[in-house]
Structure formats: C-alpha cells, structure tokens
C-alpha positions in Angstrom: 34.1 37.6 27.4 32.5 34.8 29.5 29.0 36.3 28.2 30.5 36.2 24.9 31.3 32.3 24.8 27.9 31.3 26.5 26.5 33.2 23.5 28.9 31.2 21.1 28.0 28.1 22.6 24.3 28.5 22.3 24.5 29.5 19.1 27.0 26.1 18.0 24.0 23.9 20.2 21.1 25.0 18.2 23.1 24.8 14.6 23.9 21.4 15.8 20.1 20.7 17.3 19.2 22.0 13.5 21.6 19.9 11.6 20.5 16.9 13.1 16.9 17.3 12.7 17.7 17.4 8.9 19.9 14.6 8.9 18.4 11.3 6.9 20.6 8.3 7.9 20.4 5.9 4.8 21.2 2.8 6.8 18.0 2.9 8.6 16.2 -0.1 7.8 12.9 1.8 7.9 11.1 4.2 5.3 14.2 6.7 6.2 12.4 9.9 8.1 8.9 10.1 10.0 6.4 11.5 6.3 3.6 12.3 8.2 1.0 13.4 5.7 3.1 16.5 4.3 4.9 14.4 2.1 8.1 16.7 1.8 9.8 15.9 5.4 12.3 13.5 3.4 14.5 15.7 1.1 14.9 15.2 -2.6 18.6 14.8 -4.1 19.9 16.0 -6.5 22.5 14.9 -9.5 24.7 16.1 -11.9 22.2 16.3 -14.3 19.0 19.2 -14.1 16.6 16.8 -15.9 17.0 14.2 -12.8 16.7 14.3 -9.3 16.4 11.4 -6.6 13.9 10.2 -4.2 15.6 8.4 -1.3 12.0 7.6 0.3 10.8 5.5 -2.7 14.2 4.8 -4.4 13.2 6.4 -7.8 14.3 9.2 -9.7 12.2 12.0 -10.9 12.4 12.9 -14.4 11.9 17.0 -14.9 11.4 16.5 -19.0 8.6 13.7 -18.3 7.3 15.0 -15.1 7.0 11.7 -13.8 8.9 8.8 -11.7 11.2 6.3 -13.0 12.1 3.0 -11.1 15.8 2.1 -11.8 15.2 -1.6 -10.7 12.1 -2.2 -13.0 13.3 0.3 -15.6 10.3 2.0 -16.8 8.8 5.1 -15.7 5.6 5.4 -13.4 2.3 7.4 -15.0 2.2 11.1 -14.7 1.0 12.3 -11.4 1.4 8.7 -9.8 4.3 8.7 -6.8 5.3 5.0 -5.7 5.0 4.1 -1.9 7.7 4.8 0.7 9.7 1.7 0.6 11.7 -0.3 3.1 14.7 -2.9 3.1 15.7 -1.6 -0.6 19.0 -0.6 -1.5 19.4 2.3 -3.1 20.2 2.4 -6.9 23.9 2.1 -8.4 25.7 1.8 -5.3 24.5 5.4 -3.8 25.3 5.6 -0.4 23.1 8.0 0.7 25.4 10.9 1.2 26.1 13.5 -0.9 24.5 13.9 -4.8 22.9 10.1 -6.5 24.6 9.0 -9.5 22.3 9.7 -12.7 20.5 6.5 -13.9 22.1 4.9 -16.6 20.5 2.5 -19.1 16.7 4.3 -19.2 13.9 2.4 -20.9 11.3 4.6 -21.8 8.4 2.4 -21.4 5.8 3.0 -19.0 5.5 0.4 -16.5 2.0 -2.0 -16.4 0.6 -2.9 -12.9 2.6 -0.3 -11.4 0.5 -0.5 -8.2 2.2 -4.1 -7.5 5.5 -2.9 -7.4 6.7 -5.4 -4.4 5.5 -8.7 -6.5 7.3 -7.3 -10.1 10.4 -6.5 -7.7 10.2 -9.6 -6.4 9.9 -11.3 -9.9 12.9 -10.1 -10.9 15.1 -12.0 -8.6 16.6 -9.6 -6.6 17.9 -10.9 -3.0 16.4 -8.0 -1.0 13.0 -8.3 -2.7 11.9 -10.6 0.1 12.4 -8.0 2.6 10.9 -5.5 1.1 7.9 -3.7 2.3 5.7 -1.0 1.7 4.0 1.9 3.4 0.1 1.2 3.3 -2.1 3.3 6.1 -4.7 5.5 6.0 -2.8 8.3 5.1 -0.9 6.5 1.9 -3.0 8.6 -0.8 -2.6 11.9 1.1 1.2 11.4 1.0 1.2 10.6 -2.5 -0.6 13.5 -3.6 1.3 16.2 -1.7 4.7 14.1 -2.8 4.0 14.5 -6.6 3.1 18.0 -5.8 6.6 18.7 -4.3 8.3 16.7 -6.9 6.8 18.5 -9.5 7.4 22.0 -8.0 11.4 21.2 -7.1 14.1 23.2 -8.2 16.8 21.6 -6.7 20.2 23.3 -6.6 22.3 22.8 -9.5 24.8 24.6 -11.6 26.8 22.0 -13.4 26.1 20.8 -17.2 24.3 17.5 -17.4 26.5 14.5 -18.1 26.4 13.1 -21.6 24.2 10.1 -21.2 24.6 8.4 -24.6 21.9 5.7 -23.9 19.5 8.2 -22.7 19.8 10.8 -26.0 20.1 13.6 -23.9 20.8 16.9 -25.2 23.6 18.9 -23.8 22.8 22.1 -21.9 23.9 25.4 -23.5 24.4 28.9 -21.4 21.0 29.5 -21.2 18.8 29.3 -18.2 18.7 26.0 -16.1 16.2 24.1 -16.9 13.9 24.0 -13.9 14.1 27.7 -14.4 12.3 27.0 -18.0 9.3 25.3 -16.4 6.6 27.4 -17.6 3.7 28.3 -14.8 1.1 26.4 -16.8 3.3 23.5 -17.0 3.4 23.4 -12.9 -0.3 24.0 -13.1 -0.7 20.9 -15.3 1.1 18.7 -13.1 -0.5 19.6 -10.0 -3.7 18.7 -11.8 -2.5 15.2 -12.6 -1.8 15.1 -9.0 -4.9 16.1 -7.7 -6.7 13.8 -10.5 -4.2 10.8 -9.2 -5.4 11.6 -5.8 -9.0 12.0 -6.3 -9.4 8.8 -8.3 -7.3 6.6 -5.8 -10.3 8.3 -3.1 -12.9 6.9 -5.4 -11.4 3.6 -5.8 -10.7 3.0 -1.9 -14.3 4.0 -1.1 -15.5 1.6 -4.2 -13.2 -1.1 -2.5 -14.9 -0.2 0.7 -18.3 -0.5 -0.2 -17.5 -3.5 -1.7 -16.4 -4.9 1.0 -19.3 -4.0 3.4 -21.7 -5.4 0.7 -20.0 -8.6 0.6 -19.6 -8.9 4.5 -23.4 -8.1 4.2 -23.9 -11.3 1.9 -22.0 -13.4 4.6 -23.7 -12.3 7.7 -27.5 -12.8 5.3 -25.8 -16.5 4.5 -24.9 -17.3 7.9 -28.2 -16.5 8.8 -30.0 -18.4 6.2 -27.6 -21.4 7.1 -28.8 -21.0 10.9 -32.3 -20.8 10.2 -31.9 -24.0 7.8 -30.2 -26.0 10.7 -33.0 -24.8 13.4 -35.5 -26.3 10.7 -33.5 -29.1 10.3 -33.1 -30.1 14.0 -36.5 -29.2 14.7 -37.7 -31.9 11.7 -35.4 -34.9 13.2 -36.9 -33.9 16.7 -40.5 -34.1 15.4 -39.8 -37.5 13.6 -38.4 -38.6 16.9 -41.5 -37.7 19.0 -44.0 -39.3 16.1 -41.9 -42.8 16.2 -41.6 -42.3 19.9 -45.4 -42.1 19.8 -46.1 -44.9 17.1 -43.9 -47.1 19.6 -45.8 -46.2 22.6 -49.1 -47.4 20.7 -47.8 -50.3 19.6 -46.5 -51.7 23.1 -50.3 -50.6 24.3 -52.0 -52.7 21.7 -49.6 -55.7 22.2 -50.5 -55.5 26.3 -54.1 -55.4 25.8 -53.5 -58.6 23.4 -51.9 -60.1 25.9 -54.8 -59.2 29.0 -57.2 -60.6 26.5 -55.6 -63.8 25.8 -54.8 -64.3 29.7 -58.6 -64.0 30.5 -59.3 -65.8 28.0 -57.3 -68.8 29.5 -58.9 -68.1 32.7 -62.2 -68.5 31.5 -61.2 -72.1 29.9 -59.8 -73.3 33.4 -62.4 -72.7 35.6 -65.0 -74.3 32.6 
C-alpha cells in the first residue's frame, strides 16, 4: 500500500512538471516563452473557426485559406510565407485573456500590408496607447525563427470539431458535413507553403548579407577619409612649421645686417673723433 502511494505521488509530480513546462503565461511582459530557433515552442491557439488560429508570439492570426498571417491591429495581411517578428508589451487582440480558445477576428480587411517590416512604426502611427512601449525581436536567429515558424504555421492542423462562426463581414462560407478545412489541404499546397517560407528565409539572408557588406564598405570609406584628413592635417602642420622657420631665419638675417651696419657706423664715428 505504501509503495502504491509513492508510485502515485511520483506520477502526479511528473505530470505537474510536464504541464508547467508547457504553460504559457499571457501576463508575461516579454515575448511569451523561450523560442530558441525551432519556432514551435510557443503553441498556436485554436479559434471557433477552422479558417483561423491565433499565434500569441506575434499577436497575429493565421488565415488557412490564404496561408498567411493577418494583423488584427494594422487590419491587413502579411505577404505569404512571411512571419511577423515576436513582439512584447502588446496586448492580445479582442480582449483575449491568453487562456482557452482565442476569439475569431472581425472586420477583416483583405488588403496586403505595405512596409510590413516596420510594424512598430505603423502601430505607433495608429496612436495605440501601448504602442510606445512595444518592442520586437531582432537578433541573429530571427530570420531562422521566422522561417521555421512559417513552416509550422503552414502545417498546423489544430483540434477543431465545431462549425465556424457566421462572419458576415468576412463573407465566410458555412462548413458542410464533409472533412475539416485543415484536412482538405493537399500535399501540393503544403509544399507551396514550405517553398514560400524557404524563399522568404533566403531573401532575408541575402538582404542581411548585402547590408553587412554595404556597412563594411561604408566603414572602409570612413576609415580612408579619416586617413586622408589626418595626412592633410600633418601636411598643413609641416607647412606652418616650415613657414615659421623661414620667417625666423629672415628675422635673424635682418638683425645680423642691422648689427653689422651699427658696427660700421660706430667705427666711422670713432675714426672721425681721432682725426
């Protein structure tokens, strides 16, 4: 009996450890949880519609029909294959508490966002009270995280068994008794999503490389200009010193000539006085 209780206690302890490791605290002011570079450690959140699920790490929704992220604060879609940067100090949309199912977005605008890389400035331009404290992730592993996150989003199936809400503003069709939308995704569509994510990752890597080379070129030009300015300053100092030396030599010669003339005059006076 005692050994049985010990076994049960060990099982309860292990289960508690597992659930605590998977718990996402919505009140945490940072990016949520530790993403590393896998891009899948922060779970997606299902909604009541098979067309949408929520990504708390970026505070955006993912539209399965268009295979891209939707920003509920900027009212537009990000380009296909692009994952927004993880964001901090940004509330969940539509009053979502961070627990349970997320609400379905409403008033969806079908436009594609322009200048989507500069999300913080666009949020601040809309005068959200919290936008001045918003920060986005920007480190060496960001591009790889975005690539892996886009792949994970494209392959996410969710766990939905209910019909989607009637979103009149979005003109969403009602579900039939057929298979779920997530199950209707063909392998070709998944491959297309993967290729889009891979291409985006490659573009980001190329852009980062070009920026690094451009910065190195700029630094080289600055160093060369600094060297030229230093040499010019040295030349100017040498010229000033040479001019000062020449002036000193001329002054010395003038004084010597004046002294010689004074001596000749004195000698002349002395001869006159003798005579």
